[in-house]
MIDO-836687 format. One record per atom (N, C-alpha, C): atom name; x, y, z; residue in one letter. Coordinates in nm, 2 decimals, decimal comma, m for minus. Example, Ala and Ser with C-alpha at 12.3 -4.5 7.8 and 13.67 -1.06 7.14 Angstrom:
2
<N <1,32 m0,57 0,78> a>;
<CA <1,23 m0,45 0,78> a>;
<C <1,32 m0,33 0,78> a>;
<N <1,28 m0,22 0,71> s>;
<CA <1,37 m0,11 0,71> s>;
<C <1,29 0,00 0,79> s>;
END
This chain:
89
<N <10,04 6,00 m14,43> m>;
<CA <9,92 6,08 m14,34> m>;
<C <9,95 5,97 m14,16> m>;
<N <10,04 5,98 m14,16> t>;
<CA <10,07 5,88 m14,01> t>;
<C <10,12 5,95 m13,92> t>;
<N <10,15 6,12 m13,97> y>;
<CA <10,26 6,21 m13,89> y>;
<C <10,09 6,32 m13,79> y>;
<N <10,12 6,27 m13,70> s>;
<CA <10,04 6,42 m13,62> s>;
<C <10,07 6,55 m13,69> s>;
<N <9,92 6,64 m13,65> d>;
<CA <9,94 6,75 m13,71> d>;
<C <10,03 6,84 m13,61> d>;
<N <10,03 6,81 m13,53> e>;
<CA <10,17 6,90 m13,46> e>;
<C <10,32 6,87 m13,49> e>;
<N <10,38 6,73 m13,56> e>;
<CA <10,44 6,69 m13,62> e>;
<C <10,47 6,77 m13,76> e>;
<N <10,35 6,80 m13,82> k>;
<CA <10,32 6,83 m13,94> k>;
<C <10,38 6,95 m13,97> k>;
<N <10,32 7,03 m13,86> e>;
<CA <10,37 7,22 m13,82> e>;
<C <10,47 7,19 m13,80> e>;
<N <10,58 7,05 m13,74> a>;
<CA <10,73 7,12 m13,73> a>;
<C <10,81 7,11 m13,82> a>;
<N <10,76 7,02 m13,90> f>;
<CA <10,81 7,01 m14,04> f>;
<C <10,81 7,15 m14,18> f>;
<N <10,68 7,19 m14,14> y>;
<CA <10,71 7,31 m14,25> y>;
<C <10,75 7,41 m14,19> y>;
<N <10,72 7,44 m14,05> q>;
<CA <10,79 7,57 m13,96> q>;
<C <10,94 7,54 m13,95> q>;
<N <11,01 7,40 m13,97> k>;
<CA <11,14 7,38 m14,03> k>;
<C <11,18 7,43 m14,19> k>;
<N <11,04 7,36 m14,27> l>;
<CA <11,10 7,41 m14,44> l>;
<C <11,13 7,55 m14,46> l>;
<N <11,02 7,63 m14,35> a>;
<CA <10,99 7,78 m14,34> a>;
<C <11,13 7,85 m14,32> a>;
<N <11,18 7,77 m14,24> e>;
<CA <11,33 7,81 m14,19> e>;
<C <11,38 7,83 m14,30> e>;
<N <11,44 7,70 m14,34> t>;
<CA <11,52 7,70 m14,45> t>;
<C <11,51 7,74 m14,57> t>;
<N <11,40 7,75 m14,61> v>;
<CA <11,38 7,89 m14,75> v>;
<C <11,37 7,99 m14,74> v>;
<N <11,35 8,06 m14,62> d>;
<CA <11,41 8,19 m14,57> d>;
<C <11,51 8,26 m14,55> d>;
<N <11,59 8,12 m14,58> r>;
<CA <11,78 8,15 m14,60> r>;
<C <11,81 8,16 m14,71> r>;
<N <11,77 8,09 m14,79> v>;
<CA <11,78 8,11 m14,98> v>;
<C <11,78 8,26 m15,05> v>;
<N <11,87 8,27 m15,09> l>;
<CA <11,87 8,41 m15,13> l>;
<C <11,80 8,44 m15,25> l>;
<N <11,79 8,54 m15,27> q>;
<CA <11,62 8,57 m15,38> q>;
<C <11,71 8,56 m15,48> q>;
<N <11,78 8,59 m15,54> q>;
<CA <11,85 8,56 m15,66> q>;
<C <11,89 8,39 m15,71> q>;
<N <11,87 8,33 m15,56> d>;
<CA <11,85 8,19 m15,61> d>;
<C <11,74 8,10 m15,68> d>;
<N <11,77 8,01 m15,73> e>;
<CA <11,65 7,90 m15,77> e>;
<C <11,60 7,77 m15,63> e>;
<N <11,50 7,77 m15,66> l>;
<CA <11,48 7,68 m15,54> l>;
<C <11,39 7,59 m15,56> l>;
<N <11,45 7,46 m15,55> l>;
<CA <11,35 7,34 m15,57> l>;
<C <11,29 7,26 m15,43> l>;
<N <11,16 7,24 m15,43> i>;
<CA <11,17 7,18 m15,29> i>;
<C <11,10 7,03 m15,32> i>;
<N <11,17 6,95 m15,32> l>;
<CA <11,12 6,82 m15,40> l>;
<C <11,06 6,71 m15,26> l>;
<N <10,98 6,62 m15,28> g>;
<CA <10,92 6,55 m15,14> g>;
<C <10,78 6,48 m15,22> g>;
<N <10,75 6,36 m15,07> d>;
<CA <10,68 6,31 m15,12> d>;
<C <10,56 6,38 m14,99> d>;
<N <10,49 6,45 m15,04> f>;
<CA <10,41 6,55 m14,94> f>;
<C <10,24 6,50 m14,91> f>;
<N <10,24 6,35 m14,96> n>;
<CA <10,10 6,30 m14,97> n>;
<C <9,98 6,42 m14,96> n>;
<N <10,02 6,54 m15,06> a>;
<CA <9,93 6,63 m15,04> a>;
<C <9,85 6,64 m15,21> a>;
<N <9,70 6,70 m15,18> r>;
<CA <9,63 6,66 m15,31> r>;
<C <9,58 6,81 m15,32> r>;
<N <9,67 6,90 m15,41> v>;
<CA <9,58 6,99 m15,42> v>;
<C <9,52 7,07 m15,49> v>;
<N <9,42 6,97 m15,53> g>;
<CA <9,30 7,00 m15,59> g>;
<C <9,31 7,08 m15,72> g>;
<N <9,18 7,14 m15,76> k>;
<CA <9,16 7,25 m15,88> k>;
<C <9,19 7,36 m15,90> k>;
<N <9,14 7,41 m15,77> d>;
<CA <9,06 7,56 m15,73> d>;
<C <9,17 7,64 m15,78> d>;
<N <9,27 7,66 m15,92> y>;
<CA <9,36 7,76 m15,94> y>;
<C <9,28 7,88 m15,94> y>;
<N <9,18 7,89 m15,94> g>;
<CA <9,15 8,05 m15,96> g>;
<C <9,17 8,11 m15,83> g>;
<N <9,17 8,05 m15,69> t>;
<CA <9,20 8,09 m15,55> t>;
<C <9,34 8,08 m15,57> t>;
<N <9,41 7,99 m15,60> y>;
<CA <9,56 7,98 m15,56> y>;
<C <9,66 8,00 m15,66> y>;
<N <9,57 8,14 m15,81> e>;
<CA <9,61 8,19 m15,90> e>;
<C <9,81 8,16 m15,89> e>;
<N <9,88 8,12 m15,95> g>;
<CA <10,01 8,10 m15,96> g>;
<C <10,10 8,05 m15,88> g>;
<N <9,97 7,99 m15,76> t>;
<CA <10,03 7,85 m15,69> t>;
<C <9,99 7,71 m15,77> t>;
<N <9,90 7,74 m15,80> i>;
<CA <9,84 7,56 m15,87> i>;
<C <9,82 7,59 m16,04> i>;
<N <9,82 7,52 m16,11> g>;
<CA <9,81 7,56 m16,25> g>;
<C <9,64 7,51 m16,29> g>;
<N <9,61 7,49 m16,41> k>;
<CA <9,49 7,42 m16,45> k>;
<C <9,47 7,30 m16,44> k>;
<N <9,63 7,21 m16,41> f>;
<CA <9,60 7,06 m16,41> f>;
<C <9,58 7,02 m16,30> f>;
<N <9,55 7,04 m16,21> g>;
<CA <9,53 6,99 m16,04> g>;
<C <9,45 6,82 m16,10> g>;
<N <9,46 6,78 m15,97> k>;
<CA <9,40 6,63 m15,99> k>;
<C <9,35 6,61 m15,82> k>;
<N <9,17 6,57 m15,88> e>;
<CA <9,15 6,53 m15,75> e>;
<C <9,07 6,66 m15,66> e>;
<N <9,05 6,57 m15,51> k>;
<CA <8,99 6,70 m15,45> k>;
<C <9,09 6,70 m15,36> k>;
<N <9,07 6,84 m15,32> i>;
<CA <9,23 6,86 m15,16> i>;
<C <9,19 6,78 m15,05> i>;
<N <9,31 6,76 m14,98> n>;
<CA <9,33 6,72 m14,88> n>;
<C <9,34 6,78 m14,79> n>;
<N <9,38 6,74 m14,67> s>;
<CA <9,46 6,82 m14,55> s>;
<C <9,57 6,86 m14,56> s>;
<N <9,68 6,81 m14,59> n>;
<CA <9,82 6,78 m14,63> n>;
<C <9,81 6,91 m14,77> n>;
<N <9,73 6,89 m14,86> g>;
<CA <9,72 6,98 m14,98> g>;
<C <9,65 7,12 m14,97> g>;
<N <9,58 7,11 m14,87> e>;
<CA <9,60 7,27 m14,75> e>;
<C <9,71 7,35 m14,65> e>;
<N <9,78 7,19 m14,66> r>;
<CA <9,86 7,33 m14,58> r>;
<C <9,98 7,31 m14,70> r>;
<N <9,99 7,20 m14,80> m>;
<CA <10,08 7,32 m14,90> m>;
<C <10,07 7,42 m15,00> m>;
<N <9,90 7,37 m14,96> l>;
<CA <9,92 7,56 m15,03> l>;
<C <9,90 7,66 m14,98> l>;
<N <9,89 7,65 m14,86> a>;
<CA <9,91 7,78 m14,74> a>;
<C <10,05 7,81 m14,72> a>;
<N <10,15 7,70 m14,76> f>;
<CA <10,29 7,74 m14,75> f>;
<C <10,34 7,78 m14,87> f>;
<N <10,30 7,74 m14,96> c>;
<CA <10,36 7,79 m15,13> c>;
<C <10,27 7,92 m15,15> c>;
<N <10,16 7,95 m15,10> t>;
<CA <10,12 8,09 m15,13> t>;
<C <10,21 8,18 m15,06> t>;
<N <10,20 8,16 m14,89> e>;
<CA <10,31 8,25 m14,85> e>;
<C <10,45 8,27 m14,90> e>;
<N <10,52 8,18 m14,95> h>;
<CA <10,67 8,20 m14,99> h>;
<C <10,66 8,21 m15,15> h>;
<N <10,57 8,23 m15,17> q>;
<CA <10,57 8,24 m15,32> q>;
<C <10,62 8,12 m15,41> q>;
<N <10,59 8,01 m15,38> l>;
<CA <10,60 7,87 m15,49> l>;
<C <10,50 7,81 m15,52> l>;
<N <10,52 7,77 m15,63> c>;
<CA <10,41 7,68 m15,73> c>;
<C <10,45 7,54 m15,69> c>;
<N <10,35 7,47 m15,74> v>;
<CA <10,33 7,31 m15,73> v>;
<C <10,33 7,31 m15,86> v>;
<N <10,45 7,24 m15,93> t>;
<CA <10,45 7,25 m16,07> t>;
<C <10,43 7,17 m16,13> t>;
<N <10,34 7,05 m16,11> n>;
<CA <10,31 6,94 m16,17> n>;
<C <10,18 6,97 m16,22> n>;
<N <10,12 7,09 m16,17> t>;
<CA <9,92 7,13 m16,17> t>;
<C <9,99 7,24 m16,30> t>;
<N <10,10 7,21 m16,37> f>;
<CA <10,12 7,35 m16,46> f>;
<C <10,08 7,27 m16,59> f>;
<N <10,12 7,14 m16,59> f>;
<CA <10,14 7,10 m16,72> f>;
<C <10,05 6,96 m16,74> f>;
<N <9,96 6,94 m16,85> k>;
<CA <9,91 6,84 m16,86> k>;
<C <10,00 6,69 m16,88> k>;
<N <9,96 6,59 m16,79> q>;
<CA <10,04 6,47 m16,81> q>;
<C <9,93 6,37 m16,81> q>;
<N <9,95 6,23 m16,89> p>;
<CA <9,92 6,12 m16,88> p>;
<C <9,86 6,09 m16,71> p>;
<N <9,73 6,07 m16,71> d>;
<CA <9,70 6,06 m16,56> d>;
<C <9,80 5,91 m16,56> d>;
<N <9,86 5,81 m16,62> k>;
<CA <9,94 5,70 m16,54> k>;
<C <10,07 5,77 m16,45> k>;
<N <10,12 5,91 m16,54> n>;
<CA <10,24 5,96 m16,44> n>;
<C <10,20 6,05 m16,38> n>;
<N <10,08 6,10 m16,35> y>;
<CA <10,04 6,24 m16,30> y>;
<C <10,10 6,18 m16,14> y>;
<N <10,08 6,11 m16,08> f>;
<CA <10,09 6,09 m15,89> f>;
<C <10,21 5,95 m15,92> f>;
<N <10,35 6,02 m15,87> t>;
<CA <10,49 5,92 m15,89> t>;
<C <10,52 5,89 m15,74> t>;
END
């Protein structure tokens, strides 16, 4: 949460450029500590998040959801029920 909005936008722009270079037949996994809380609104973000989101969405979560929706990616840890102690790693 210590990066400015401009730095975050620059990061996501670079990430988008990288994702766009991945061939469609390849599988893509993006791993990282995004400090994003994507919330529970799986109805609005169908296919992007599942029914097992936690907490309320934060600004990093909004940014991540927009990115994932645009690039047809999903936040995988929201699709599986996990014990609370294992949810945030």
